[in-house]
MDTraj code that builds the backbone (N, CA, C; nanometers):
import mdtraj as md
import numpy as np

residues = "MET LEU VAL GLN SER ILE LEU THR THR LYS GLY SER ASP VAL VAL THR ILE VAL GLU SER VAL SER LEU ALA ASP ALA ALA ALA THR LEU ARG ASP HIS GLY ILE GLY ALA LEU VAL VAL SER ASN ASP GLY ARG HIS ILE ASP GLY ILE VAL SER GLU ARG ASP VAL VAL ARG ALA LEU ALA ASN HIS GLY ALA THR VAL MET GLY ARG ALA VAL SER THR VAL MET SER ARG ASP VAL VAL THR CYS ARG SER GLY ASP ALA ILE GLU ALA LEU MET LEU ALA MET THR GLU ARG ARG ILE ARG HIS VAL PRO VAL VAL ASP ASP ALA GLY GLU LEU ASN GLY LEU VAL SER ILE GLY ASP VAL VAL LYS ASN ARG LEU GLY GLN LEU GLN VAL GLU ASN GLU GLN LEU HIS GLU TYR ILE THR GLN GLY ARG".split()
xyz = np.array([
    [0.0837, -0.1185, 0.0000],
    [0.0000, 0.0000, 0.0000],
    [0.0882, 0.1250, 0.0000],
    [0.0288, 0.2326, -0.0471],
    [0.1024, 0.3574, -0.0618],
    [0.0575, 0.4618, 0.0399],
    [0.1446, 0.5584, 0.0638],
    [0.1162, 0.6683, 0.1561],
    [-0.0129, 0.7389, 0.1152],
    [-0.0399, 0.7455, -0.0147],
    [-0.1612, 0.8110, -0.0628],
    [-0.2869, 0.7504, 0.0003],
    [-0.2855, 0.6210, 0.0281],
    [-0.4029, 0.5575, 0.0881],
    [-0.4313, 0.6141, 0.2274],
    [-0.3273, 0.6508, 0.2997],
    [-0.3456, 0.7136, 0.4315],
    [-0.4033, 0.8536, 0.4135],
    [-0.3494, 0.9299, 0.3185],
    [-0.3986, 1.0655, 0.2951],
    [-0.5429, 1.0642, 0.2455],
    [-0.5795, 0.9639, 0.1673],
    [-0.7165, 0.9532, 0.1193],
    [-0.8122, 0.9353, 0.2355],
    [-0.7703, 0.8591, 0.3351],
    [-0.8536, 0.8339, 0.4527],
    [-0.8576, 0.9536, 0.5463],
    [-0.7446, 1.0101, 0.5779],
    [-0.7376, 1.1152, 0.6800],
    [-0.7467, 1.2572, 0.6256],
    [-0.7183, 1.2733, 0.4988],
    [-0.7161, 1.4063, 0.4404],
    [-0.5743, 1.4590, 0.4321],
    [-0.5591, 1.5694, 0.3611],
    [-0.4244, 1.6229, 0.3386],
    [-0.4027, 1.7582, 0.4060],
    [-0.4964, 1.7986, 0.4907],
    [-0.4789, 1.9253, 0.5623],
    [-0.3607, 1.9161, 0.6573],
    [-0.2808, 2.0215, 0.6611],
    [-0.1653, 2.0289, 0.7494],
    [-0.1680, 2.1638, 0.8206],
    [-0.1532, 2.1600, 0.9520],
    [-0.1439, 2.2832, 1.0284],
    [0.0015, 2.3282, 1.0231],
    [0.0206, 2.4511, 0.9743],
    [0.1559, 2.5056, 0.9645],
    [0.1682, 2.6271, 1.0555],
    [0.2926, 2.6646, 1.0774],
    [0.3235, 2.7796, 1.1621],
    [0.4490, 2.8444, 1.1059],
    [0.4629, 2.9737, 1.1229],
    [0.5848, 3.0415, 1.0766],
    [0.6895, 3.0365, 1.1881],
    [0.8148, 3.0413, 1.1505],
    [0.9228, 3.0199, 1.2472],
    [0.9402, 3.1333, 1.3474],
    [0.8810, 3.2478, 1.3229],
    [0.8943, 3.3605, 1.4160],
    [0.7941, 3.3555, 1.5318],
    [0.6977, 3.2653, 1.5249],
    [0.5960, 3.2527, 1.6298],
    [0.6611, 3.2014, 1.7581],
    [0.6110, 3.2446, 1.8714],
    [0.6674, 3.1998, 1.9992],
    [0.6331, 3.0540, 2.0271],
    [0.7154, 2.9916, 2.1085],
    [0.6871, 2.8540, 2.1500],
    [0.5552, 2.8449, 2.2252],
    [0.5215, 2.9468, 2.3014],
    [0.3931, 2.9481, 2.3728],
    [0.2777, 2.9418, 2.2731],
    [0.2864, 3.0195, 2.1665],
    [0.1813, 3.0169, 2.0641],
    [0.1802, 2.8836, 1.9900],
    [0.2975, 2.8272, 1.9647],
    [0.3048, 2.6967, 1.8994],
    [0.2409, 2.5896, 1.9873],
    [0.2705, 2.5935, 2.1182],
    [0.2110, 2.4959, 2.2114],
    [0.0593, 2.5107, 2.2149],
    [0.0109, 2.6337, 2.2114],
    [-0.1340, 2.6569, 2.2104],
    [-0.1963, 2.6031, 2.0814],
    [-0.1277, 2.6191, 1.9705],
    [-0.1780, 2.5677, 1.8424],
    [-0.1824, 2.4156, 1.8445],
    [-0.0781, 2.3527, 1.8985],
    [-0.0778, 2.2070, 1.9122],
    [-0.1982, 2.1621, 1.9956],
    [-0.2199, 2.2296, 2.1077],
    [-0.3316, 2.1966, 2.1956],
    [-0.4659, 2.2173, 2.1251],
    [-0.4828, 2.3312, 2.0637],
    [-0.6108, 2.3662, 2.0020],
    [-0.6504, 2.2705, 1.8897],
    [-0.5510, 2.2198, 1.8189],
    [-0.5782, 2.1283, 1.7078],
    [-0.5678, 1.9813, 1.7483],
    [-0.5238, 1.9550, 1.8700],
    [-0.5112, 1.8170, 1.9163],
    [-0.4120, 1.7364, 1.8356],
    [-0.2990, 1.7998, 1.8041],
    [-0.1970, 1.7349, 1.7216],
    [-0.0633, 1.7346, 1.7934],
    [0.0324, 1.6575, 1.7418],
    [0.1612, 1.6438, 1.8066],
    [0.2757, 1.7156, 1.7397],
    [0.2515, 1.7733, 1.6216],
    [0.3593, 1.8431, 1.5510],
    [0.3020, 1.9467, 1.4560],
    [0.3808, 2.0481, 1.4320],
    [0.3469, 2.1538, 1.3368],
    [0.4563, 2.1619, 1.2322],
    [0.4173, 2.1704, 1.1076],
    [0.5144, 2.1952, 1.0026],
    [0.5427, 2.3448, 1.0042],
    [0.6706, 2.3790, 1.0078],
    [0.7115, 2.5191, 1.0039],
    [0.7290, 2.5553, 0.8571],
    [0.6482, 2.6523, 0.8152],
    [0.6512, 2.6950, 0.6753],
    [0.6200, 2.8431, 0.6696],
    [0.7138, 2.9190, 0.6183],
    [0.6940, 3.0631, 0.6111],
    [0.6051, 3.1052, 0.4946],
    [0.5849, 3.0136, 0.3975],
    [0.4965, 3.0462, 0.2848],
    [0.3755, 2.9522, 0.2756],
    [0.3657, 2.8549, 0.3669],
    [0.2523, 2.7633, 0.3659],
    [0.2632, 2.6499, 0.2660],
    [0.3709, 2.6470, 0.1882],
    [0.3880, 2.5433, 0.0862],
    [0.5189, 2.4655, 0.0998],
    [0.6248, 2.5363, 0.1360],
    [0.7568, 2.4741, 0.1471],
    [0.7914, 2.4531, 0.2939],
    [0.8614, 2.3456, 0.3213],
    [0.8937, 2.3093, 0.4593],
    [1.0245, 2.3746, 0.5018],
    [1.0159, 2.4533, 0.6089],
    [1.1346, 2.5148, 0.6669],
    [1.1822, 2.4375, 0.7899],
    [1.0926, 2.3581, 0.8472],
    [1.1252, 2.2795, 0.9651],
    [1.0010, 2.2126, 1.0194],
    [1.0164, 2.1519, 1.1360],
    [0.9040, 2.0897, 1.2048],
    [0.9284, 2.1059, 1.3545],
    [0.8219, 2.1310, 1.4282],
    [0.8325, 2.1432, 1.5737],
    [0.7266, 2.0515, 1.6341],
    [0.7697, 1.9725, 1.7298],
    [0.6808, 1.8749, 1.7918],
    [0.6660, 1.9017, 1.9411],
    [0.5730, 1.8309, 2.0002],
    [0.5560, 1.8376, 2.1449],
    [0.6873, 1.8041, 2.2147],
    [0.7576, 1.7065, 2.1628],
    [0.8871, 1.6676, 2.2208],
    [0.9852, 1.7849, 2.2218],
    [0.9868, 1.8598, 2.1116],
    [1.0773, 1.9756, 2.1033],
    [1.0440, 2.0780, 2.2111],
    [0.9157, 2.1011, 2.2329],
    [0.8734, 2.1978, 2.3347],
    [0.9127, 2.1485, 2.4739],
    [0.8880, 2.0214, 2.5014],
    [0.9209, 1.9651, 2.6332],
    [1.0715, 1.9682, 2.6579],
    [1.1495, 1.9334, 2.5582],
    [1.2959, 1.9366, 2.5736],
    [1.3459, 2.0791, 2.5994],
    [1.2886, 2.1755, 2.5286],
    [1.3281, 2.3146, 2.5488],
    [1.2937, 2.3597, 2.6902],
    [1.1760, 2.3213, 2.7388],
    [1.1375, 2.3549, 2.8763],
    [1.2326, 2.2923, 2.9772],
    [1.2661, 2.1660, 2.9560],
    [1.3554, 2.0956, 3.0482],
    [1.4951, 2.1569, 3.0491],
    [1.5409, 2.2019, 2.9333],
    [1.6762, 2.2571, 2.9222],
    [1.6873, 2.4035, 2.9651],
    [1.5812, 2.4809, 2.9448],
    [1.5926, 2.6255, 2.9639],
    [1.4901, 2.6858, 3.0594],
    [1.3942, 2.6075, 3.1028],
    [1.2913, 2.6612, 3.1929],
    [1.1806, 2.7324, 3.1177],
    [1.0866, 2.7862, 3.1928],
    [0.9653, 2.8452, 3.1359],
    [0.9920, 2.9670, 3.0481],
    [1.1053, 3.0324, 3.0674],
    [1.1340, 3.1508, 2.9861],
    [1.1491, 3.1171, 2.8381],
    [1.1753, 2.9910, 2.8082],
    [1.1925, 2.9492, 2.6692],
    [1.0636, 2.9677, 2.5896],
    [0.9503, 2.9728, 2.6565],
    [0.8221, 2.9828, 2.5869],
    [0.8074, 3.1149, 2.5109],
    [0.8873, 3.2132, 2.5440],
    [0.8852, 3.3396, 2.4714],
    [0.9750, 3.3401, 2.3496],
    [1.0583, 3.2401, 2.3362],
    [1.1491, 3.2321, 2.2218],
    [1.0741, 3.1906, 2.0952],
    [1.1348, 3.2182, 1.9829],
    [1.0756, 3.1824, 1.8537],
    [1.0866, 3.0325, 1.8283],
    [0.9922, 2.9809, 1.7539],
    [0.9923, 2.8396, 1.7140],
    [1.1239, 2.8033, 1.6468],
    [1.1809, 2.8959, 1.5728],
    [1.3048, 2.8693, 1.4993],
    [1.4195, 2.8254, 1.5902],
    [1.4122, 2.8576, 1.7189],
    [1.5210, 2.8224, 1.8105],
    [1.5179, 2.6754, 1.8526],
    [1.4058, 2.6073, 1.8306],
    [1.3967, 2.4668, 1.8739],
    [1.3519, 2.3712, 1.7642],
    [1.3056, 2.4233, 1.6522],
    [1.2523, 2.3355, 1.5475],
    [1.3635, 2.2515, 1.4852],
    [1.3246, 2.1389, 1.4284],
    [1.4169, 2.0554, 1.3516],
    [1.4173, 2.1084, 1.2088],
    [1.5363, 2.1354, 1.1584],
    [1.5463, 2.1870, 1.0213],
    [1.5698, 2.0749, 0.9210],
    [1.6257, 1.9646, 0.9663],
    [1.6498, 1.8489, 0.8808],
    [1.5266, 1.7593, 0.8887],
    [1.4304, 1.7857, 0.8020],
    [1.3007, 1.7189, 0.8086],
    [1.2973, 1.6009, 0.7117],
    [1.2631, 1.4848, 0.7651],
    [1.2433, 1.3659, 0.6829],
    [1.1069, 1.3786, 0.6174],
    [1.1018, 1.3613, 0.4864],
    [0.9757, 1.3688, 0.4132],
    [0.9535, 1.2400, 0.3347],
    [0.8329, 1.2270, 0.2842],
    [0.8020, 1.1157, 0.1946],
    [0.7128, 1.1699, 0.0832],
    [0.6811, 1.0838, -0.0102],
    [0.5927, 1.1196, -0.1216],
    [0.4681, 1.0305, -0.1156],
    [0.3628, 1.0765, -0.1756],
    [0.2373, 1.0009, -0.1699],
    [0.2489, 0.8649, -0.2378],
    [0.3420, 0.8496, -0.3301],
    [0.3612, 0.7228, -0.3995],
    [0.4553, 0.6268, -0.3293],
    [0.5085, 0.6658, -0.2134],
    [0.5983, 0.5783, -0.1383],
    [0.5203, 0.4660, -0.0711],
    [0.5860, 0.3532, -0.0541],
    [0.5246, 0.2400, 0.0151],
    [0.5167, 0.2687, 0.1643],
    [0.4046, 0.2330, 0.2244],
    [0.3861, 0.2535, 0.3682],
    [0.4906, 0.1751, 0.4471],
    [0.5287, 0.0588, 0.3988],
    [0.6291, -0.0224, 0.4674],
    [0.7620, 0.0518, 0.4773],
    [0.8007, 0.1212, 0.3706],
    [0.9245, 0.1993, 0.3721],
    [0.9127, 0.3162, 0.4698],
    [0.7952, 0.3771, 0.4751],
    [0.7717, 0.4863, 0.5688],
    [0.7813, 0.4360, 0.7124],
    [0.7206, 0.3202, 0.7407],
    [0.7276, 0.2627, 0.8754],
    [0.8714, 0.2376, 0.9162],
    [0.9496, 0.1845, 0.8257],
    [1.0900, 0.1563, 0.8536],
    [1.1667, 0.2852, 0.8839],
    [1.1465, 0.3877, 0.8032],
    [1.2153, 0.5155, 0.8249],
    [1.1747, 0.5773, 0.9584],
    [1.0457, 0.5718, 0.9913],
    [0.9983, 0.6287, 1.1176],
    [1.0576, 0.5537, 1.2365],
    [1.0666, 0.4231, 1.2254],
    [1.1207, 0.3412, 1.3332],
    [1.2706, 0.3641, 1.3493],
    [1.3441, 0.3583, 1.2389],
    [1.4895, 0.3743, 1.2452],
    [1.5309, 0.5119, 1.2935],
    [1.4596, 0.6147, 1.2518],
    [1.4965, 0.7518, 1.2872],
    [1.4254, 0.8027, 1.4125],
    [1.3354, 0.7197, 1.4666],
    [1.2603, 0.7540, 1.5875],
    [1.1849, 0.8857, 1.5709],
    [1.1111, 0.8946, 1.4602],
    [1.0292, 1.0128, 1.4343],
    [0.8827, 0.9718, 1.4265],
    [0.7962, 1.0637, 1.4649],
    [0.6535, 1.0312, 1.4711],
    [0.5693, 1.1066, 1.3702],
    [0.6273, 1.2028, 1.3002],
    [0.5527, 1.2821, 1.2024],
    [0.6382, 1.3034, 1.0779],
    [0.5806, 1.2714, 0.9613],
    [0.6537, 1.2856, 0.8361],
    [0.5674, 1.3639, 0.7369],
    [0.6132, 1.4814, 0.6956],
    [0.5402, 1.5552, 0.5930],
    [0.5471, 1.4825, 0.4588],
    [0.4384, 1.4936, 0.3836],
    [0.4309, 1.4369, 0.2494],
    [0.4470, 1.5524, 0.1511],
    [0.5401, 1.5366, 0.0582],
    [0.5671, 1.6421, -0.0397],
    [0.5486, 1.5891, -0.1817],
    [0.5283, 1.6825, -0.2746],
    [0.5187, 1.6446, -0.4154],
    [0.6579, 1.6543, -0.4796],
    [0.6636, 1.6357, -0.6100],
    [0.7924, 1.6367, -0.6795],
    [0.8632, 1.7717, -0.6722],
    [0.7877, 1.8796, -0.6502],
    [0.8466, 2.0125, -0.6386],
    [0.8853, 2.0454, -0.4946],
    [0.8629, 1.9499, -0.4042],
    [0.8967, 1.9719, -0.2640],
    [0.7909, 2.0486, -0.1871],
    [0.6716, 2.0639, -0.2465],
    [0.5638, 2.1363, -0.1788],
    [0.4822, 2.0424, -0.0913],
    [0.4353, 2.0943, 0.0188],
    [0.3630, 2.0202, 0.1202],
    [0.2290, 1.9689, 0.0675],
    [0.2065, 1.8374, 0.0837],
    [0.0818, 1.7742, 0.0380],
    [0.0075, 1.7042, 0.1500],
    [0.0673, 1.6948, 0.2674],
    [0.0022, 1.6260, 0.3785],
    [0.1026, 1.5972, 0.4881],
    [0.0543, 1.5303, 0.5910],
    [0.1385, 1.4923, 0.7037],
    [0.0899, 1.3572, 0.7538],
    [0.1825, 1.2661, 0.7734],
    [0.1483, 1.1326, 0.8227],
    [0.2126, 1.1139, 0.9589],
    [0.1324, 1.0717, 1.0548],
    [0.1842, 1.0444, 1.1886],
    [0.1984, 0.8937, 1.2078],
    [0.2724, 0.8559, 1.3098],
    [0.2876, 0.7140, 1.3396],
    [0.1509, 0.6537, 1.3729],
    [0.0625, 0.7326, 1.4336],
    [-0.0734, 0.6859, 1.4615],
    [-0.1494, 0.6548, 1.3342],
    [-0.1310, 0.7370, 1.2314],
    [-0.1951, 0.7113, 1.1021],
    [-0.1444, 0.5807, 1.0415],
    [-0.0145, 0.5576, 1.0529],
    [0.0467, 0.4366, 0.9977],
    [-0.0045, 0.3134, 1.0722],
    [-0.0098, 0.3213, 1.2046],
    [-0.0582, 0.2083, 1.2845],
    [-0.2047, 0.1798, 1.2528],
    [-0.2855, 0.2838, 1.2439],
    [-0.4279, 0.2663, 1.2116],
    [-0.4438, 0.1979, 1.0766],
    [-0.3648, 0.2399, 0.9785],
    [-0.3691, 0.1790, 0.8461],
    [-0.3304, 0.0319, 0.8518],
    [-0.2242, 0.0017, 0.9248],
    [-0.1777, -0.1370, 0.9350],
    [-0.2805, -0.2243, 1.0053],
    [-0.3415, -0.1726, 1.1110],
    [-0.4454, -0.2491, 1.1805],
    [-0.5632, -0.2776, 1.0881],
    [-0.5980, -0.1816, 1.0045],
    [-0.7045, -0.2023, 0.9061],
    [-0.6688, -0.3125, 0.8077],
    [-0.5429, -0.3129, 0.7631],
    [-0.4975, -0.4181, 0.6722],
    [-0.5058, -0.5548, 0.7390],
    [-0.4610, -0.5633, 0.8634],
    [-0.4640, -0.6899, 0.9360],
    [-0.6068, -0.7395, 0.9568],
    [-0.6982, -0.6472, 0.9814],
    [-0.8382, -0.6838, 0.9995],
    [-0.8952, -0.7449, 0.8715],
    [-0.8661, -0.6829, 0.7578],
    [-0.9128, -0.7343, 0.6294],
    [-0.8540, -0.8730, 0.6042],
    [-0.7242, -0.8885, 0.6285],
    [-0.6600, -1.0185, 0.6087],
    [-0.7213, -1.1239, 0.6999],
    [-0.7478, -1.0879, 0.8239],
    [-0.8084, -1.1791, 0.9199],
    [-0.9467, -1.2232, 0.8714],
    [-1.0263, -1.1278, 0.8252],
    [-1.1600, -1.1600, 0.7752],
    [-1.1527, -1.2508, 0.6532],
    [-1.0584, -1.2253, 0.5644],
    [-1.0430, -1.3089, 0.4449],
    [-1.0014, -1.4502, 0.4825],
    [-0.9090, -1.4632, 0.5753],
    [-0.8675, -1.5962, 0.6203],
    [-0.9818, -1.6705, 0.6880],
    [-1.0562, -1.6000, 0.7713],
    [-1.1703, -1.6607, 0.8395],
    [-1.2732, -1.7099, 0.7376],
    [-1.3000, -1.6278, 0.6376],
    [-1.3951, -1.6664, 0.5333],
    [-1.3438, -1.7872, 0.4555],
    [-1.2162, -1.7886, 0.4245],
    [-1.1570, -1.9009, 0.3510],
    [-1.1680, -2.0300, 0.4309],
    [-1.1370, -2.0210, 0.5593],
    [-1.1415, -2.1401, 0.6446],
    [-1.2843, -2.1911, 0.6595],
    [-1.3777, -2.1010, 0.6840],
    [-1.5163, -2.1452, 0.7075],
    [-1.5829, -2.1947, 0.5811],
    [-1.5423, -2.1479, 0.4643],
    [-1.5979, -2.1963, 0.3378],
    [-1.5433, -2.3340, 0.3029],
    [-1.4289, -2.3672, 0.3594],
    [-1.3670, -2.4967, 0.3312],
    [-1.4324, -2.6113, 0.4044],
    [-1.5217, -2.5828, 0.4959],
    [-1.5877, -2.6896, 0.5745],
    [-1.7022, -2.7502, 0.5016],
])
top = md.Topology()
chain = top.add_chain()
for i, resn in enumerate(residues, 1):
    res = top.add_residue(resn, chain, resSeq=i)
    for name in ("N", "CA", "C"):
        top.add_atom(name, md.element.get_by_symbol(name[0]), res)
traj = md.Trajectory(xyz[None], top)
């Protein structure tokens, strides 16, 4: 299966934020949208970075509450792992596991943002596949009687 199948199910909307926004505002945006990461994009199309709940927590642990007034650019990851909608989900799972990342932006051939896939989306997709396989096996076994 391809990454596109996940985007077809969940949609391709991505919450973005500009890098000059404060960490406090980024944390509020994460909370308000019930998400774990924001794509940092100054134009809404190209990826400048990504900031996650983990980044906010690490910044708090390292610098204290005053860090919340700093810009997102001070803690965001600039080396962002991306994928394409035509990539195999299995390859995406492997990359997420090996690199210990939970959110991967989906880009097109021009590098423009087309969606965001979380580890939760990948797990949900895999569980759906397993359910279908289980039902097919059950049907095969019961028809053989």
